[in-house]
C-alpha positions as CSV (number, residue, x, y, z in Angstrom):
1,M,-33.1,-24.8,-40.2
2,H,-34.0,-24.1,-43.9
3,P,-31.5,-21.7,-45.5
4,W,-34.2,-19.3,-46.6
5,I,-35.4,-18.9,-43.0
6,C,-31.9,-17.7,-42.0
7,R,-32.2,-14.8,-44.4
8,I,-35.4,-13.5,-42.7
9,P,-34.2,-10.3,-40.9
10,F,-35.2,-9.5,-37.3
11,L,-37.6,-12.3,-36.9
12,K,-38.5,-11.1,-33.4
13,S,-40.1,-8.0,-34.9
14,S,-43.9,-8.1,-35.0
15,R,-43.9,-6.5,-38.4
16,Y,-42.1,-9.6,-39.9
17,L,-44.4,-11.9,-38.1
18,H,-47.4,-10.3,-39.9
19,E,-45.6,-10.7,-43.2
20,F,-44.8,-14.3,-42.4
21,P,-47.9,-15.5,-40.5
22,I,-46.8,-19.1,-40.7
23,F,-44.3,-18.3,-38.0
24,A,-46.6,-16.4,-35.7
25,H,-47.4,-19.4,-33.6
26,I,-43.7,-20.1,-32.8
27,S,-42.5,-19.0,-29.4
28,L,-39.8,-16.3,-29.7
29,V,-38.2,-17.7,-26.5
30,S,-37.0,-20.7,-28.5
31,F,-34.7,-18.5,-30.4
32,S,-32.9,-17.2,-27.3
33,T,-29.4,-18.7,-26.5
34,S,-28.8,-16.7,-23.3
35,T,-28.0,-18.6,-20.1
36,P,-29.7,-17.4,-16.9
37,E,-27.3,-15.4,-14.7
38,I,-26.6,-16.7,-11.3
39,S,-25.7,-14.4,-8.4
40,L,-21.9,-14.9,-7.7
41,F,-22.4,-14.1,-4.0
42,D,-25.3,-16.7,-3.6
43,Y,-23.4,-19.3,-5.6
44,L,-20.3,-19.1,-3.4
45,V,-22.2,-19.0,-0.1
46,D,-25.0,-21.4,-0.8
47,K,-23.4,-24.0,-3.0
48,H,-19.8,-24.0,-1.9
49,N,-20.1,-22.8,1.7
50,F,-17.9,-19.7,1.3
51,S,-18.0,-17.3,4.2
52,A,-20.2,-14.3,3.6
53,E,-17.2,-12.0,4.2
54,C,-15.1,-13.9,1.6
55,A,-17.9,-13.9,-0.9
56,A,-18.3,-10.2,-0.5
57,N,-14.6,-9.6,-1.1
58,V,-14.7,-11.7,-4.2
59,L,-17.7,-9.7,-5.4
60,S,-15.9,-6.4,-4.8
61,S,-12.8,-7.5,-6.8
62,S,-14.7,-9.2,-9.6
63,S,-15.7,-7.5,-12.8
64,T,-19.2,-9.0,-12.6
65,K,-21.8,-9.8,-9.9
66,Y,-23.1,-12.8,-11.8
67,L,-21.7,-16.2,-12.9
68,N,-22.3,-17.1,-16.5
69,K,-20.7,-20.5,-16.5
70,P,-21.3,-22.2,-13.1
71,Q,-20.3,-25.5,-14.6
72,N,-16.7,-24.2,-15.0
73,A,-16.7,-22.8,-11.5
74,D,-18.0,-26.2,-10.2
75,S,-15.2,-28.1,-11.9
76,V,-12.5,-25.8,-10.6
77,L,-13.7,-25.7,-7.0
78,N,-14.4,-29.4,-6.9
79,F,-11.0,-30.2,-8.3
80,L,-9.2,-28.0,-5.8
81,K,-11.1,-29.8,-3.0
82,E,-10.3,-33.2,-4.3
83,T,-6.6,-32.2,-4.7
84,G,-6.2,-31.3,-1.1
85,F,-6.9,-27.6,-0.8
86,A,-8.5,-26.7,2.5
87,K,-11.6,-24.5,2.6
88,N,-9.7,-21.4,3.7
89,Q,-7.2,-22.0,0.9
90,I,-9.8,-22.3,-1.8
91,E,-11.4,-19.1,-0.5
92,A,-8.0,-17.4,-0.7
93,V,-7.5,-18.5,-4.3
94,V,-10.9,-17.2,-5.4
95,E,-10.7,-14.0,-3.4
96,K,-7.3,-13.1,-4.8
97,A,-8.0,-14.4,-8.4
98,P,-11.8,-14.4,-9.1
99,R,-11.2,-15.2,-12.7
100,V,-10.2,-18.7,-11.8
101,L,-14.0,-19.4,-11.5
102,S,-14.3,-19.1,-15.3
103,A,-11.1,-21.1,-16.1
104,N,-11.1,-24.4,-17.9
105,V,-10.0,-26.9,-15.3
106,E,-8.5,-29.4,-17.8
107,T,-6.3,-26.9,-19.6
108,S,-5.7,-24.1,-17.1
109,V,-5.7,-25.7,-13.6
110,K,-4.9,-29.4,-13.7
111,P,-1.6,-29.1,-15.7
112,K,-0.2,-26.5,-13.2
113,I,-1.0,-28.7,-10.2
114,K,0.4,-31.8,-12.0
115,I,3.8,-30.0,-12.2
116,F,4.1,-29.8,-8.5
117,Q,2.8,-33.4,-8.1
118,D,5.3,-34.8,-10.6
119,L,8.2,-33.1,-8.7
120,G,7.1,-34.7,-5.5
121,F,5.4,-31.8,-3.7
122,H,2.9,-32.8,-1.1
123,S,-0.6,-31.6,-1.6
124,S,-0.4,-29.5,1.6
125,D,2.7,-27.7,0.2
126,F,1.4,-26.8,-3.3
127,A,-2.0,-25.9,-1.8
128,A,-0.2,-23.4,0.5
129,I,2.0,-22.1,-2.3
130,I,-0.9,-21.5,-4.8
131,S,-3.3,-20.1,-2.2
132,A,-0.6,-17.6,-1.3
133,S,0.0,-16.7,-5.0
134,P,-3.0,-17.8,-7.1
135,R,-1.4,-16.0,-10.1
136,I,0.7,-19.1,-10.5
137,L,-2.4,-20.6,-12.2
138,N,-2.1,-18.0,-14.9
139,I,1.5,-18.8,-15.8
140,N,2.3,-20.7,-19.0
141,V,2.7,-24.4,-18.2
142,N,6.2,-24.7,-19.8
143,R,7.5,-21.6,-18.1
144,L,6.1,-22.8,-14.7
145,R,7.7,-26.2,-15.0
146,Q,11.1,-24.6,-16.0
147,S,10.9,-22.1,-13.1
148,V,10.1,-24.7,-10.5
149,L,13.0,-26.9,-11.8
150,G,15.2,-23.8,-11.7
151,L,14.4,-23.2,-8.1
152,K,14.9,-26.8,-7.2
153,N,18.4,-26.8,-8.8
154,V,19.3,-23.7,-6.8
155,L,17.6,-24.3,-3.5
156,G,17.7,-28.1,-3.5
157,P,15.2,-29.4,-0.9
158,K,11.5,-28.9,-1.5
159,A,11.2,-27.4,1.9
160,D,13.3,-24.4,0.9
161,I,11.2,-23.8,-2.2
162,C,8.1,-24.0,-0.2
163,R,9.5,-21.6,2.4
164,L,10.1,-19.1,-0.3
165,L,6.9,-19.5,-2.3
166,K,4.6,-19.7,0.7
167,K,5.4,-16.0,1.4
168,S,2.4,-14.1,0.1
169,G,2.9,-12.7,-3.3
170,F,6.2,-14.5,-4.2
171,G,4.5,-16.6,-6.8
172,W,5.5,-14.1,-9.4
173,L,9.0,-15.6,-9.2
174,L,7.8,-18.5,-11.2
175,D,6.8,-16.3,-14.1
176,R,10.4,-15.2,-14.7
177,D,13.2,-16.8,-16.8
178,L,15.2,-18.0,-13.8
179,D,17.8,-19.7,-16.0
180,R,18.8,-16.3,-17.3
181,T,18.7,-14.5,-13.9
182,L,18.6,-16.4,-10.7
183,V,20.8,-19.3,-11.7
184,P,23.8,-17.2,-13.1
185,N,23.5,-14.7,-10.3
186,V,23.7,-17.5,-7.7
187,E,26.8,-18.8,-9.4
188,Y,28.3,-15.3,-9.5
189,L,27.8,-14.6,-5.8
190,K,29.3,-18.0,-5.0
191,S,32.3,-16.9,-7.0
192,C,32.5,-13.9,-4.8
193,G,33.0,-16.1,-1.8
194,I,29.5,-16.4,-0.4
195,C,29.0,-19.9,1.1
196,S,26.8,-22.2,-0.8
197,L,25.0,-23.2,2.4
198,L,23.9,-19.6,2.9
199,I,22.5,-19.1,-0.6
200,D,19.2,-20.7,0.2
201,S,18.4,-18.3,3.0
202,Y,19.7,-15.3,1.0
203,V,17.4,-16.1,-2.0
204,C,14.5,-16.3,0.4
205,Q,15.5,-12.9,2.0
206,A,16.0,-11.0,-1.2
207,P,14.7,-12.7,-4.3
208,L,14.6,-9.5,-6.3
209,L,18.4,-9.1,-5.9
210,F,18.9,-12.5,-7.5
211,L,16.7,-11.5,-10.5
212,A,18.7,-8.3,-11.2
213,N,20.7,-7.8,-14.4
214,Q,24.1,-9.4,-13.7
215,D,25.9,-6.3,-14.8
216,K,24.0,-4.3,-12.2
217,L,24.7,-7.0,-9.6
218,K,28.4,-6.8,-10.4
219,G,28.2,-3.0,-9.9
220,F,26.7,-3.4,-6.5
221,V,29.5,-5.8,-5.5
222,Q,32.1,-3.3,-6.8
223,R,30.6,-0.5,-4.7
224,V,30.7,-2.8,-1.6
225,D,34.3,-3.7,-2.3
226,E,35.1,0.0,-2.5
227,M,33.7,0.4,1.1
228,G,36.2,-2.3,2.2
229,V,33.7,-5.0,3.2
230,D,35.4,-8.3,3.5
231,R,33.8,-10.8,1.0
232,K,34.2,-13.5,3.6
233,S,32.4,-11.6,6.3
234,K,28.7,-12.3,7.2
235,S,27.9,-8.7,6.4
236,F,29.0,-8.9,2.7
237,F,25.7,-10.1,1.3
238,Q,23.7,-7.7,3.4
239,A,26.0,-4.9,2.1
240,V,25.3,-5.9,-1.5
241,R,21.6,-6.0,-0.7
242,V,21.6,-2.5,0.8
243,M,23.5,-1.2,-2.2
244,S,21.0,-2.7,-4.5
245,C,18.2,-0.8,-2.8
246,M,19.7,2.6,-3.1
247,S,20.5,4.9,-6.0
248,R,23.9,6.6,-6.0
249,E,22.1,9.9,-5.3
250,N,20.4,8.5,-2.1
251,W,23.7,6.9,-1.1
252,E,25.5,10.2,-1.3
253,L,22.7,11.8,0.8
254,K,23.2,9.2,3.5
255,L,26.9,9.8,3.5
256,K,26.4,13.6,3.7
257,L,24.0,13.1,6.7
258,F,26.5,11.0,8.6
259,R,29.1,13.6,8.1
260,E,26.8,16.4,9.3
261,L,26.0,14.4,12.4
262,G,29.7,14.2,13.3
263,F,30.8,10.9,11.8
264,S,34.3,10.8,10.3
265,E,35.0,9.0,7.1
266,Q,36.5,6.1,9.2
267,N,33.4,6.1,11.4
268,I,31.2,5.8,8.3
269,L,33.2,3.0,6.9
270,A,33.2,1.2,10.2
271,V,29.4,1.5,10.5
272,F,28.8,0.1,7.0
273,R,31.3,-2.8,7.4
274,K,29.8,-3.8,10.8
275,Y,26.1,-3.4,10.0
276,P,25.2,-2.3,6.5
277,Q,21.5,-2.5,7.3
278,A,22.0,0.8,9.3
279,F,22.2,2.6,5.9
280,A,18.8,1.3,4.9
281,V,17.2,3.3,7.7
282,S,15.5,6.6,6.7
283,E,17.5,9.8,7.0
284,R,15.0,11.1,9.5
285,K,15.4,8.2,11.8
286,I,19.2,8.1,11.6
287,K,19.2,11.8,12.6
288,E,16.7,11.3,15.4
289,V,18.5,8.2,16.9
290,T,21.9,9.8,16.7
291,Q,20.8,13.0,18.4
292,L,19.0,11.1,21.1
293,L,22.0,8.8,21.9
294,L,24.4,11.7,21.9
295,S,22.2,13.5,24.4
296,V,23.1,10.8,27.0
297,E,25.8,11.9,29.4
298,D,29.3,10.6,28.5
299,S,28.1,9.1,25.3
300,G,29.6,9.8,21.8
301,I,29.8,8.8,18.2
302,S,32.0,5.9,19.2
303,D,29.1,4.2,21.0
304,I,27.1,4.2,17.8
305,V,30.1,3.1,15.7
306,S,30.8,0.1,18.0
307,T,27.1,-0.9,17.9
308,P,25.5,0.5,14.7
309,V,22.4,-1.7,15.1
310,L,21.3,1.0,17.6
311,L,20.4,3.1,14.5
312,T,17.6,0.6,13.6
313,Y,15.9,0.6,17.0
314,S,12.5,2.3,17.6
315,V,12.9,5.7,19.3
316,E,9.6,5.7,21.0
317,K,9.2,2.0,21.8
318,R,12.7,1.2,22.9
319,L,15.3,3.9,23.1
320,K,13.5,6.7,24.9
321,P,11.9,4.4,27.5
322,R,15.2,2.7,28.3
323,L,17.1,5.9,28.5
324,Q,14.5,7.2,30.9
325,V,15.0,4.2,33.1
326,L,18.7,4.7,33.0
327,K,18.3,8.3,34.0
328,A,16.0,7.4,36.9
329,L,18.3,4.7,38.2
330,Q,21.3,7.1,38.0
331,S,19.4,9.9,39.8
332,K,18.6,7.6,42.7
333,N,22.2,6.2,42.8
334,L,20.9,2.7,42.3
335,L,23.6,1.6,39.9
336,K,27.0,0.6,41.3
337,K,28.4,0.8,37.7
338,K,27.1,2.6,34.7
339,P,26.2,0.1,32.0
340,S,27.5,0.6,28.5
341,L,24.9,2.4,26.3
342,A,25.0,-0.4,23.7
343,A,24.4,-3.2,26.3
344,F,21.7,-1.2,28.0
345,C,19.7,-0.7,24.7
346,Q,20.5,-4.0,23.1
347,M,19.3,-6.3,25.9
348,V,16.2,-8.3,25.1
349,D,13.1,-7.1,27.0
350,A,12.9,-10.1,29.4
351,N,16.5,-9.7,30.5
352,F,16.2,-6.0,30.7
353,A,13.2,-6.3,33.0
354,N,15.0,-8.9,35.2
355,K,18.1,-6.8,35.6
356,Y,16.9,-3.2,35.7
357,L,13.2,-3.1,36.4
358,I,12.1,-5.9,38.8
359,P,15.0,-5.4,41.3
360,Y,14.2,-1.7,41.6
361,S,10.4,-1.8,41.3
362,N,9.9,-0.2,44.7
363,E,12.3,2.7,44.0
364,L,11.0,3.2,40.4
365,G,7.3,2.9,41.4
366,D,4.8,3.7,38.7
367,F,7.6,4.5,36.3
368,C,8.7,0.9,36.4
369,V,5.1,-0.3,35.5
370,A,4.9,2.1,32.6
371,S,8.2,0.9,31.2
């Protein structure tokens, strides 16, 4: 275009067309650079066979109802198909991260997939990992590569990495500097006596704990040591995990509650050493379960101390129904020997039915069916 034409202001204005009649015959449309907008919903459903439900979800979470660069979206979706993503996995990626449709496949998507491919991950594995956590595609390439390698160094087999990352939402782990958190924390817990063979499962159980500041982690371990938990026991890691989830204020409130319910200091220590997870239960539930179990004839605090897992059972779905069965059996003198409270409540449902319901179905009647 001639330079003096560029200086003509507001060429679309009719006033300037009158002043410069030579341009009056030129169609104003030729000056437009806008691209026709395409309905995002129609694009996903009609062109890429997304379900209407998924497309609607994408639309509700997207900042726009239209697609300005369908060529970008085509490239991304076609690449995911070619790489091994199943239809439902592609839908999951787009539904959780609609912005991927506007990504540059060459610079934003392919390099991330290549990292997994280079490290030997099967397409079914990285497709499952990314569809569970599409935010992985937003992570810097170098950080992503470093984090995956860090996990591989700690967990070893790819199967364990997949097991961890396939959990919905755990992809954020790969956006952390694992060399400064996960790796040294793993080494520290190994030095505390935790078996290396158990580390894999523990990382999968509580990844946040392994990303904690190491000084904080050492503080949790110190508090567990003060409670007298043997570092070689199976409950040691669970005790550290429980400590990491509670502030000192909440911890003191739990201790106060146990004391108010009749637990001695030795009782409290015994409960924590045997089953630390009992301290992760809400104060309301601890109180409700304890009061219910103590209402059973000939029962006491010692029953809970010997089997603290009882504190974690559902009151309405497990404890109350079973205690009602026990009461009914005793009232009809159907039991030759009273079972221990712990054994009666701990038994798996199938075994409980075979031992206490089916043999007495006639005597218990409708009550047996309801239980």
